[in-house]
N, C-alpha and C positions, 0 to 999 in steps of 0.2 A: 832766788827768783826763778820762776819757771820760764824756760825758753820756748819760743813759738816759731813755727814754720808753717808753710802752706802744705807741705807733704814730707813725710818721713818714709824713707825706703830702708827696710831692714835687710842688710846685705850689701856688700860692695864688690860682688863678683861680676862675672860677664853678663849677668842679667840685670842686677841692681844698678850698675853704673850707667848703662845706656838709658834706663828709665829716667834716672836723674838728669842725664844730659838732655833728653828730649823735653822733659817737663820744664827744665830751666830755660830752654829756648822758647818755651811758651809763656814764660814770665812767672812761673812758680818759684817760690823760695823753698829750696829742697835741702834736706839733710839725709845723708846715708850714714847709718850706724853699723859697725861691724866689730865683732869680738876679737878679730885678728889685727896685727899691727899695720897692714897696708892693703891696698886694693888688689883683688885677684889672688890672695894668698890661701883661700880655702880650697874647696874642691875644684875650682877653676884651674888652679895651678897644676892639678893632676890630669887635666883634660888632654886628650890626644889632639884636640883643636882641628879636627878634620872638616873640610868643607866639601860636601858632596850633595848631589841632588836626589839620589834614589831614596824614596820613601814609599810607604805602602798605600798612601792616599793621595789623591790629586791635590788637595789643599796643602798637604805636607810637602809635596814636590814643588809647588808654586812658592810656598813660604821659603824653602831652602834656596830656590833659584834666585829669588829676590835678594836673599842674603849674599849670594855670590857678588852681586854688583857693588855692595858696600866694601867687601874685602878687596876686590879688584881696584877700588878707588879709595884706599884707606886714608891717605893724607887729606883728600878732599872731604871725606866724611868727618874727620877730626877738625875741620876748619883750619887746616895747616897749622895746628897748635905745636908748640915746642914742648918736648918732654926731656928732662935732664937725663933720663935713662935711655933715650933713643926711642925709635919706633919699631914696633913689631913688624914682621915681614910676612906677606902672604906668599907661600911657595906654590906657584901655579904648576904643579906637576902633571895635572890631569888625573882623572879618576876612572878606574876600571871596575866595572861590576861584572863578575863572572856569571855567565848563564848557568844556573844550577838548580837542582831541586830544593836547595836551601834558600833560594830567593824566588819570589814570584816575579821574575824579571819581565815576563810578558805584560803583566799589569803595570810595572814600572815604565816599560816602553810606551804603553798606551798613555800614561800620565805625561811622559816626556813630550809626546806628540801634542797632547791637548794644551800643555802649558807653553810649549815652544822652546823647550830645552835643547840646546845645541848638543848633538851626540853623533857618534858613528857606531855602526855595527862591525865588530871585528870577528873574523873566523879564527880558527886555531892557528893557522899559518901566520896571520897578522899579529896575533898575540905573541907568538914565539919570535917574530922579528923585533918586537919592542921589548919583550921580557924573555930573553933567551934561556934563562935558568929554570923555567918552570916545566913541570911534568903535567900535561893536560889530561891525564886520566881522571875518571870520575871515582871519587872515594866515598861517596854517599852510601849510607847515612853517617852523620858525624858520630864518632865514638871516642872513648877515652883509651889511652894506651894500655890500661890494665885489662881491657876487653880483648880476648884473643882474636876476635874478628877484626880488630883494628889493623892487624898486620897482614891481612889477606891481600893477595895480589889483585889489582883492579883489571877489569877487562873492557869496560866501556870508556869512551872519550867524551869530554865535555863538548858543549855546542858552540862555544865562542864567548863573546863578551859585548857589553855596551860600554863605550868609551866616551867620557864627558870631558872635553879639553879644558873647560874652565874650572875644574875641581882642583883640590890640593889640600894644603894644611897651613896653619899659622905657626911660625917657628917658636913663638914664646907666648903661650896663652896668658900668663900672669902679666907680662909686659903689655899685651894688648888692652887689658883692663886698666892698667895704669895710664895708658894713653887716653882712654875714654874719660877717666877721672880728671886728668889735666884739661881735656877739652870741656868737660862739664864745669870745671872751676872757672873757666873764662866766661861762662854764662851766669856765674853767681852761685853755683852749687857748693855746698859744704859737705865735708866728709869727716866723720869722727870715728877713730879707731880705738882698739882695746876697750870697747864699750859693749857690754853684754845686756841685751834686753831680757828683763825678768817678768814684765807685766805689760799687757795691752789694756789701757784704761778706756772705759766706755760708760755711757749713761744714756738711758732712754733710746736705745737702739742705734746710737751713733758712737763712733770711735772718738776719743778725746786726745789720745796720745800714747806715749810709752813711758815706762819707768825702767831705769838702768840699774844694774847690780849695786852701784854705789849710792843709790837713792835718788839720783837726778831724775826729775820729771821734765819731759819735753812734750809740748802740746802741738797738735796739728789736726786739722779736720780730715786729712787723708793719711792713711798708713798703708804701705805696700809691703807685702811679704815676698821677698826675693832671697830667702835665707838658705837656699840650696838644701843639702841633706838635713838641716835643722828645720825645714819648712813645716813639717807636720807638728813639731813642738810649738812653733810660733802660732800656727792655726789653733792649737789646743789652748793657747793662752787667751785667745780672743773670744769673748762671749758669743756662743751660737754659731761660730764659723765652722768648726770641725763637724758639728752635727748637721750643718746645712749642705755639706759636700757629699754628693753621691759618689764622686770620684775622689779617692783618698791618695795620699802620697806616703812614701816610706824611704828610708835609706837602704841602699843595696851596696854590699862590698864588691869591688871590682879590681882585677889585677891586669896589668899590662906588662909585657915582657920585652926585653931587648936581646937580639942575637946579632952577631957580626954578619955583614954581607958576605956571600960566598966569594971565595978567592977569585980574583979577576973580574969581578962585577962591581962597578961603582954605583951602588944603589943610591947613595946620597945624592948624586948628581944626575943619574940616568933613570932612577926608579920612579914609580907611580904610587899614588894611593890605590889600594886594591881591596875590594870587598868580595870575600870568597865564602859564600854560604855552604859550598860543598865540603869544606874542611872546618867551617865554623869560626873563621878568623878574618880580621881585617888587618892590613899592614900599611905602613907609610915609612918614608925615610926618617932617620934620626941622626943628629950630630954624631960624628965619629964613624960614619959609614956603617951605622947600625940599622937593623930592621926593627921597628916598633911593631909588636904583635898584640892585638887586642882580641878578646873573645866576642863572638856574635851571639852569645848566650844560648847555645844549643840546649835542648831539653836534658841531656845527660850530665850537664855541669851543675854543681851545687849552687844554691841561692841562699845567701846569708844576709840578714837584715839587722845589723848591730845598732846599738844606741850610739848616735854620733858623738855624744859627749865622751863616752867611754872609748870609742875608737880613736878620737883625736888626742885623748889623754895618753894613749899608747905611743904617740909620736915622740914623747919624752923618754922613751926607752922602758916604760913601765908596763907595757902591754904587748900582746902579739897580734892584735887585730889588724894592725897596719903592716904586718910583715908578709912578704911573699910566701906562698906555700909551695912545697916541692911538687905536690900533686898537680896543682893547676899550672905551675911552670912547665912541667913535663907535658901536660895536655896541650897547651897552646904551642909550645915549641915543636913538639913531635908532629902535631897536625900540620904545621907549616912545612916541616921537613918532608912530609909526604908530597906536598906541592913543589918544594924546592929541594930535590934530593941532595944537592951539594951543600946544604945549610950545615954549618958547624955549630951544634948546640953546646954552649959552655957547660961546665960541670957545676957551676954555682948559679943560682937564680939571680938575675939582674933585671930590675924594672921598677914599677911604681904600683903601689896599692892605695886606693882611695875610695871614696864613697860617691855613688850616684844618688840623685834625688829623683825617684821614679814614681809615676802614677800607676793606677791599676791596669791601664792599657798602654803604658809607655808613651802616651800622647799628653803633652803638658796641659795644665790648667792656667789659662790667661783670662782672668775674670774678676768681677766684683764678688762680694760675699753677702751673706745674710745680715752682716753688721754694716750699717751705713758708713761709708767712707773707708772701709777696709777692703783692699784689693790683693789679688794673688797672682804671682808669676812663678808657679811651682811645678814640680814634676818635670823638670827641664833637663836633667843630666843625661849624658850619654849621647844625645842626638840633637841638642839645641844650641850648642856653642856657635855653630855656623850661622844660626838665625838671630843671634843676640842683637845686632843693630836694628833688625826689623822689629824684634820684640819691643825694644825701647820705644820706637816710633809708634807702634800699634798700641802699646799699653798707655802711653801718654795721651793719645787721642781718645782711647776708651775711658780713661779716668776723667779727662776734661768733659767728655760728653755726659758721663753719668753724673758728675758733680753739677752739671747744668740742667739736670732733670731727665735724662734719657732713662727709660725703663728697659735696661739691657736684657733682663730675663725674658720679657715678653716681646720686645722689639730689638733683637740683637744688633749691636753696632756693626756697621759695614765699613771695613777698612780698605782704602784704596792704596795699593802698593805704589811706591814712588817711581820705581823703575819699570816694572811690568805693566803698570796701569790697570792691573787686575783687581777686581773687588773680592774681598775675603769676608765671609760671614764669620765674625769672631765668636758667634755661638758654637762654632765647631769645637772651641776649647772650653766650653762651659763646665763648671763644677757639677752641674745638675744633669749632664748628659748620661746616657747609658754607655756602658763599655763598648768601644768601637771595635767590632769584630773584624774590620778590615786591617787592623793593626798587625804588625809582625810580632808584637809582644816581646820585643827585644830591643837592643841598642839601635837597631835600624829604624825604629819608629813606625 
């Protein structure tokens, strides 16, 4: 017997779960299907879960700052739900954006002022008072350690930083999604795991439902692609969807490294999230008094786009795609060691390798599609974790409006942010947009 729902969400990560939560609150009977055993176990589990406001566009800054309010009031967002695994915690460290040639920080500052983001301007003396282990010389441009110029002694100093006190990170990204799943279940949402979608069924220009690998057919007039790194494969299953997208998505391999905090510096408790375009790295505290080091995707670093099925098959020990590479480990750790001269780089790589789901301009696609009833929340990895609760609310309202007759392509849906009260033209995230040249074309969005 075919099962029926009002909406099927493909994916139960940090984007798919909030969409289910918000649709369920609106009365939709929802089903999330995920090929993994539990919520948040895909690429979300490998997320650095950083919550910061600096983006390259004003809408991006506003979207992120709205997201701050959800993380700062996490229990209330969840409806005070109980989760047997406990609740994820927002670590409100504050966020430092180094003023550098690697970031268009003046544009960010302008966006902060326009949106109303709370921030302070720090000179170098103030930075050193808060982060005494840093060397504030300018090391630009970003290079790799194998480049002889990497080791040249710097002569110029940085200009300071923008400090955002409400920023930080979430201590357990997978747990945060499990929390949202439990909240959604209290509103009637259903989640089905170890379930792989192999077909999107459609007829006469409308989606009918999905077919699973075991042959199960599930019907719904609404299907939402929130499949993370697999999103492009799901779009290719749906008749006319891939072809109708001017902005495409793909999987990108990404590595994050861990280094011990310098001796005498309690980075876990005293440290900040820091975004440093001058050395092409971002950092945040990690359990064990470690420094988590991510790459800001400088031009000199390689870009690999593996098949996600092959990549995740490697997690069983049969492939190398998900293994840290010595070359990138050295690049990220040595770059940070230029900023933190007392950093002790271990002789063995330690960290996480996972996949991003990125769009052509690193700005996500939150949109309907050319197939009636088929929606997309894709191209989200690397810079949208912090926005996930807002994405859930916005996508639910967009879906509901379109299902009630809104011609979103010609009259884009206007979303009113719950906390900022600001209107956002959701056409900003359209699949049919031209590549946004204001983007950083990196994890910074």
